[in-house]
Backbone as a chain_set.jsonl record, in Angstrom:
{"seq": "MRKLTCIFFFFFFHLIHSQKIFSVEYKSQADLKIHVVEYKSQADLCVYKVDYKSQAKRNEGLWYFVDYKSQADKKIYFTDYKSNSDITIFFVDYKSQAGWQDKSKKHLLY", "coords": {"N": [[-76.98, 106.897, 181.254], [-77.854, 109.368, 182.205], [-75.519, 110.852, 182.051], [-75.142, 110.985, 179.291], [-77.372, 112.512, 178.578], [-76.734, 114.936, 179.823], [-74.463, 115.666, 178.359], [-75.615, 115.995, 175.827], [-77.337, 118.242, 176.304], [-75.421, 120.153, 176.971], [-74.008, 120.528, 174.525], [-76.151, 121.306, 172.872], [-77.018, 123.668, 174.15], [-74.718, 125.192, 173.828], [-74.624, 125.481, 171.023], [-76.919, 127.007, 170.5], [-76.254, 129.467, 171.53], [-74.061, 130.301, 170.161], [-72.17, 132.36, 167.905], [-71.574, 132.193, 165.052], [-71.015, 133.491, 161.951], [-72.08, 134.041, 158.597], [-71.65, 135.841, 155.68], [-73.889, 136.555, 153.182], [-74.523, 136.842, 149.613], [-76.955, 137.579, 148.54], [-80.052, 139.015, 149.462], [-82.254, 137.327, 149.813], [-81.159, 134.971, 150.726], [-80.512, 135.312, 153.323], [-80.735, 135.149, 156.934], [-80.919, 137.348, 158.482], [-81.038, 140.879, 157.925], [-78.571, 143.28, 157.838], [-77.37, 146.443, 158.8], [-74.588, 148.513, 158.717], [-73.654, 151.024, 160.847], [-72.436, 154.419, 161.206], [-71.766, 155.479, 163.661], [-71.355, 154.505, 167.064], [-73.453, 155.075, 168.818], [-75.692, 154.895, 167.236], [-76.216, 152.26, 166.843], [-77.83, 149.039, 167.194], [-76.515, 146.858, 168.061], [-73.23, 146.343, 169.153], [-70.458, 145.066, 167.597], [-67.782, 142.796, 167.818], [-65.227, 141.398, 165.977], [-64.063, 138.244, 166.348], [-61.087, 136.188, 166.502], [-61.05, 133.45, 166.622], [-63.135, 130.586, 166.376], [-63.999, 129.431, 168.776], [-64.169, 131.585, 170.476], [-66.473, 132.897, 169.91], [-69.005, 133.117, 171.565], [-72.187, 132.868, 173.118], [-74.765, 135.394, 172.955], [-73.573, 138.022, 172.548], [-72.438, 139.839, 170.853], [-70.021, 138.996, 169.888], [-68.584, 137.979, 167.152], [-67.775, 135.438, 164.845], [-66.634, 135.084, 161.678], [-67.392, 132.722, 159.349], [-66.165, 130.532, 156.717], [-67.838, 129.07, 155.117], [-71.261, 128.665, 154.258], [-72.642, 126.526, 155.418], [-71.43, 126.197, 157.869], [-72.305, 128.2, 159.474], [-74.148, 129.822, 162.122], [-75.866, 131.886, 161.807], [-76.948, 133.514, 158.867], [-76.133, 136.421, 157.204], [-77.053, 139.478, 155.557], [-75.659, 142.345, 154.242], [-77.041, 145.46, 154.172], [-77.523, 148.52, 152.326], [-79.023, 150.513, 153.347], [-80.47, 151.751, 156.329], [-83.202, 151.533, 156.752], [-83.882, 149.191, 155.473], [-83.01, 147.186, 157.06], [-82.825, 144.617, 159.628], [-81.381, 144.732, 161.928], [-79.127, 147.139, 163.254], [-75.641, 147.576, 163.236], [-72.445, 148.238, 164.78], [-69.047, 148.091, 164.271], [-66.678, 147.388, 166.661], [-63.488, 148.137, 168.237], [-62.468, 146.776, 170.378], [-62.898, 143.875, 172.372], [-64.221, 144.148, 174.815], [-65.993, 146.196, 174.337], [-68.096, 145.2, 172.944], [-71.554, 144.323, 172.555], [-75.117, 144.449, 173.298], [-77.047, 147.302, 172.594], [-79.625, 147.906, 172.154], [-81.67, 145.943, 173.524], [-84.104, 144.866, 172.842], [-84.044, 143.709, 170.389], [-82.51, 141.52, 170.602], [-83.404, 138.877, 170.525], [-83.432, 138.193, 167.854], [-81.007, 137.134, 167.112], [-80.846, 134.631, 168.253]], "CA": [[-77.977, 107.64, 180.504], [-77.855, 110.745, 182.686], [-74.311, 111.48, 181.523], [-75.421, 111.239, 177.883], [-78.32, 113.622, 178.542], [-75.985, 116.149, 180.179], [-73.614, 115.995, 177.212], [-76.509, 116.504, 174.786], [-77.766, 119.586, 176.651], [-74.264, 121.04, 176.898], [-73.772, 120.871, 173.121], [-77.328, 122.021, 172.375], [-76.96, 125.006, 174.738], [-73.596, 125.886, 173.195], [-74.988, 125.814, 169.652], [-77.919, 128.064, 170.514], [-75.657, 130.736, 171.905], [-72.871, 130.574, 169.371], [-72.361, 133.448, 166.955], [-70.793, 131.987, 163.831], [-71.724, 134.296, 160.97], [-71.684, 133.97, 157.19], [-72.212, 136.944, 154.909], [-74.391, 136.068, 151.892], [-74.544, 137.836, 148.539], [-78.316, 137.96, 148.192], [-80.969, 139.238, 150.577], [-83.142, 136.175, 149.965], [-80.429, 133.878, 151.373], [-80.145, 135.722, 154.676], [-81.605, 135.063, 158.101], [-81.043, 138.728, 158.974], [-80.482, 141.969, 157.131], [-77.763, 144.078, 158.742], [-76.834, 147.712, 158.297], [-73.482, 149.004, 159.531], [-73.799, 152.463, 161.069], [-71.204, 155.183, 161.33], [-71.495, 155.806, 165.059], [-71.767, 153.511, 168.054], [-74.732, 155.469, 169.41], [-76.77, 154.562, 166.3], [-76.269, 150.804, 166.679], [-78.559, 148.136, 168.085], [-75.523, 145.904, 168.566], [-71.814, 146.597, 168.891], [-69.887, 143.773, 167.224], [-66.34, 142.62, 167.767], [-64.878, 140.211, 165.198], [-63.073, 137.423, 167.058], [-60.157, 135.469, 165.633], [-61.24, 132.01, 166.719], [-64.513, 130.106, 166.504], [-64.296, 129.158, 170.186], [-64.396, 132.851, 171.18], [-67.796, 133.404, 169.52], [-69.944, 132.477, 172.474], [-73.354, 133.608, 173.601], [-75.336, 136.43, 172.095], [-72.986, 139.225, 173.142], [-71.783, 140.653, 169.84], [-68.724, 138.428, 169.522], [-68.876, 137.252, 165.914], [-66.725, 134.776, 164.079], [-67.085, 134.917, 160.301], [-66.991, 131.422, 158.809], [-65.903, 130.524, 155.274], [-68.883, 128.343, 154.394], [-72.622, 128.865, 154.749], [-73.05, 125.381, 156.234], [-70.806, 126.305, 159.191], [-72.833, 129.374, 160.167], [-75.356, 129.816, 162.947], [-76.716, 132.892, 161.18], [-76.522, 134.059, 157.58], [-76.523, 137.827, 157.191], [-76.898, 140.256, 154.334], [-75.389, 143.738, 154.566], [-77.838, 146.39, 153.371], [-76.992, 149.875, 152.204], [-79.921, 151.455, 154.017], [-80.958, 151.366, 157.656], [-84.622, 151.196, 156.65], [-84.005, 147.825, 154.94], [-82.322, 146.248, 157.96], [-83.444, 144.095, 160.852], [-80.51, 145.162, 163.021], [-77.993, 147.997, 162.912], [-74.458, 147.212, 164.024], [-71.247, 149.055, 164.723], [-67.886, 147.261, 164.575], [-65.828, 148.002, 167.683], [-62.074, 147.751, 168.197], [-62.106, 145.972, 171.546], [-63.869, 142.857, 172.796], [-64.985, 144.663, 175.956], [-66.986, 147.161, 173.857], [-69.167, 144.483, 172.255], [-72.764, 144.08, 173.325], [-76.383, 145.007, 172.834], [-77.469, 148.62, 173.039], [-81.082, 147.799, 172.1], [-81.904, 144.534, 173.851], [-85.384, 144.403, 172.302], [-83.774, 142.975, 169.145], [-81.589, 140.438, 170.945], [-83.991, 137.581, 170.151], [-83.201, 137.936, 166.43], [-79.757, 136.376, 166.931], [-80.881, 133.318, 168.911]], "C": [[-77.978, 109.116, 180.914], [-76.65, 111.508, 182.13], [-74.518, 111.852, 180.051], [-76.363, 112.427, 177.722], [-77.617, 114.943, 178.846], [-75.108, 116.605, 179.019], [-74.451, 116.594, 176.096], [-76.912, 117.948, 175.076], [-76.619, 120.592, 176.603], [-74.031, 121.481, 175.456], [-74.939, 121.653, 172.528], [-77.303, 123.466, 172.871], [-75.86, 125.826, 174.075], [-73.962, 126.324, 171.777], [-75.994, 126.961, 169.58], [-77.271, 129.427, 170.728], [-74.408, 131.092, 171.114], [-73.168, 131.641, 168.33], [-71.412, 133.286, 165.763], [-71.615, 132.561, 162.677], [-71.166, 134.059, 159.568], [-72.399, 135.093, 156.446], [-72.598, 136.44, 153.521], [-74.446, 137.212, 150.882], [-75.938, 138.38, 148.248], [-79.207, 138.006, 149.425], [-81.835, 138.011, 150.86], [-82.48, 134.985, 150.662], [-80.207, 134.122, 152.866], [-81.206, 135.417, 155.722], [-81.913, 136.467, 158.612], [-80.424, 139.707, 157.989], [-79.829, 142.952, 158.107], [-77.335, 145.367, 158.055], [-75.744, 148.173, 159.264], [-73.598, 150.521, 159.622], [-72.44, 153.11, 161.328], [-70.78, 155.426, 162.778], [-72.078, 154.754, 165.997], [-73.156, 153.811, 168.623], [-75.931, 155.144, 168.517], [-77.048, 153.066, 166.224], [-77.191, 150.121, 167.674], [-77.575, 147.216, 168.794], [-74.128, 146.364, 168.192], [-71.142, 145.24, 168.723], [-68.368, 143.831, 167.229], [-66.063, 141.324, 167.012], [-63.755, 139.464, 165.91], [-62.25, 136.621, 166.065], [-60.398, 133.967, 165.594], [-62.707, 131.666, 166.971], [-64.912, 129.917, 167.963], [-64.565, 130.428, 170.994], [-65.792, 133.419, 170.912], [-68.863, 132.695, 170.338], [-71.054, 133.436, 172.857], [-73.772, 134.691, 172.607], [-74.882, 137.792, 172.619], [-72.271, 140.107, 172.129], [-70.38, 140.204, 169.488], [-68.951, 137.515, 168.333], [-67.622, 136.659, 165.308], [-67.283, 134.538, 162.679], [-66.506, 133.627, 159.726], [-66.855, 131.5, 157.29], [-67.029, 129.895, 154.461], [-70.231, 128.528, 155.076], [-73.053, 127.753, 155.703], [-72.473, 125.42, 157.654], [-71.459, 127.383, 160.062], [-74.047, 129.071, 161.028], [-76.366, 130.79, 162.352], [-76.081, 133.352, 159.871], [-77.039, 135.489, 157.513], [-76.283, 138.445, 155.817], [-76.711, 141.71, 154.754], [-76.165, 144.643, 153.614], [-77.178, 147.766, 153.338], [-77.805, 150.89, 153.005], [-80.447, 150.897, 155.331], [-82.414, 150.896, 157.597], [-84.871, 149.786, 156.118], [-83.441, 146.771, 155.889], [-83.205, 145.778, 159.104], [-82.703, 144.629, 162.074], [-79.452, 146.115, 162.466], [-76.832, 147.616, 163.822], [-73.359, 148.247, 163.831], [-70.089, 148.143, 165.095], [-66.963, 148.008, 165.529], [-64.421, 147.426, 167.622], [-61.66, 146.816, 169.329], [-63.256, 145.055, 171.953], [-64.775, 143.381, 173.913], [-66.071, 145.662, 175.548], [-68.186, 146.492, 173.195], [-70.37, 144.319, 173.167], [-73.964, 144.791, 172.741], [-76.615, 146.383, 173.432], [-78.997, 148.688, 173.045], [-81.438, 146.326, 172.3], [-83.227, 143.996, 173.329], [-85.204, 143.601, 171.009], [-82.875, 141.759, 169.369], [-82.107, 139.073, 170.483], [-83.731, 137.229, 168.677], [-81.924, 137.127, 166.171], [-79.716, 135.075, 167.718], [-81.246, 132.262, 167.908]], "O": [[-78.089, 110.002, 180.067], [-76.765, 112.683, 181.78], [-74.105, 112.93, 179.623], [-76.175, 113.255, 176.83], [-77.881, 115.953, 178.194], [-75.022, 117.799, 178.733], [-74.054, 117.586, 175.484], [-76.836, 118.796, 174.187], [-76.82, 121.75, 176.238], [-73.872, 122.672, 175.19], [-74.72, 122.58, 171.749], [-77.542, 124.39, 172.093], [-76.044, 127.01, 173.794], [-73.633, 127.442, 171.379], [-75.914, 127.797, 168.68], [-77.711, 130.425, 170.156], [-73.77, 132.107, 171.394], [-74.318, 131.799, 167.921], [-70.562, 134.139, 165.508], [-72.76, 132.167, 162.457], [-69.961, 133.9, 159.375], [-73.611, 135.264, 156.577], [-71.749, 135.958, 152.771], [-74.421, 138.387, 151.247], [-76.086, 139.504, 147.769], [-79.125, 137.152, 150.308], [-82.114, 137.697, 152.017], [-83.173, 134.087, 151.139], [-79.761, 133.227, 153.584], [-82.405, 135.425, 155.442], [-83.006, 136.742, 159.106], [-79.435, 139.412, 157.318], [-80.451, 143.396, 159.072], [-76.984, 145.371, 156.875], [-75.953, 148.216, 160.477], [-73.635, 151.214, 158.605], [-71.449, 152.442, 161.623], [-69.594, 155.56, 163.079], [-73.147, 154.196, 165.75], [-73.938, 152.896, 168.877], [-77.065, 155.12, 168.994], [-78.024, 152.652, 165.597], [-77.326, 150.543, 168.822], [-77.762, 146.844, 169.953], [-73.875, 146.733, 167.045], [-71.242, 144.374, 169.591], [-67.755, 144.771, 166.723], [-66.599, 140.272, 167.361], [-62.645, 139.975, 166.058], [-62.668, 136.403, 164.927], [-59.997, 133.291, 164.646], [-63.415, 132.374, 167.687], [-66.046, 130.215, 168.34], [-65.131, 130.354, 172.085], [-66.239, 134.324, 171.617], [-69.536, 131.785, 169.853], [-70.868, 134.652, 172.907], [-73.168, 134.849, 171.546], [-75.69, 138.602, 173.072], [-71.563, 141.036, 172.518], [-69.628, 140.947, 168.857], [-69.454, 136.402, 168.486], [-66.563, 137.286, 165.265], [-68.299, 133.861, 162.521], [-65.289, 133.465, 159.63], [-67.369, 132.424, 156.658], [-67.161, 130.154, 153.265], [-70.33, 128.545, 156.303], [-73.75, 128.011, 156.684], [-72.984, 124.74, 158.544], [-71.186, 127.461, 161.26], [-74.857, 128.197, 160.719], [-77.572, 130.548, 162.39], [-74.87, 133.551, 159.773], [-78.222, 135.745, 157.734], [-75.438, 137.998, 155.041], [-77.505, 142.246, 155.527], [-75.968, 144.597, 152.399], [-76.382, 148.116, 154.21], [-77.331, 151.987, 153.301], [-80.817, 149.727, 155.426], [-82.804, 149.971, 158.31], [-85.962, 149.244, 156.296], [-83.402, 145.589, 155.549], [-84.176, 146.429, 159.49], [-83.302, 144.935, 163.105], [-78.947, 145.926, 161.359], [-77.012, 147.368, 165.014], [-73.347, 149.012, 162.868], [-70.139, 147.483, 166.133], [-66.521, 149.121, 165.24], [-64.191, 146.369, 167.034], [-60.63, 146.147, 169.249], [-64.427, 145.427, 171.882], [-65.968, 143.079, 173.939], [-66.974, 145.944, 176.336], [-69.187, 147.153, 172.916], [-70.235, 144.193, 174.384], [-73.853, 145.611, 171.83], [-76.405, 146.601, 174.625], [-79.592, 149.426, 173.831], [-81.497, 145.56, 171.337], [-83.454, 142.786, 173.366], [-86.118, 142.893, 170.587], [-82.526, 141.057, 168.42], [-81.318, 138.212, 170.093], [-83.809, 136.057, 168.308], [-81.787, 136.506, 165.117], [-78.651, 134.471, 167.842], [-81.331, 131.085, 168.255]]}, "num_chains": 1, "name": "protein.A"}
């Protein structure tokens, strides 16, 4: 029984911290509204797009874009205006650059 409980918590913990993302067409379908900024200094979160689902771990800005809404941990909508967004992001070129710049919004991706 203890082994089963440990397995359950491992998978539950992993799912909470995973960052599988699906981009929706309509604002009403989204969990979060995102605005992509021009400069890293303007971003709440620096995001690196990973190539594999297994690399999208924790809430550190490592995002894997899934093909189907049902596979996603979070559904996002890209807005044209910063004032309409929940979070501003900047896409970085290297995994080591990913991370939160404004940690007060970190809870929005849990």
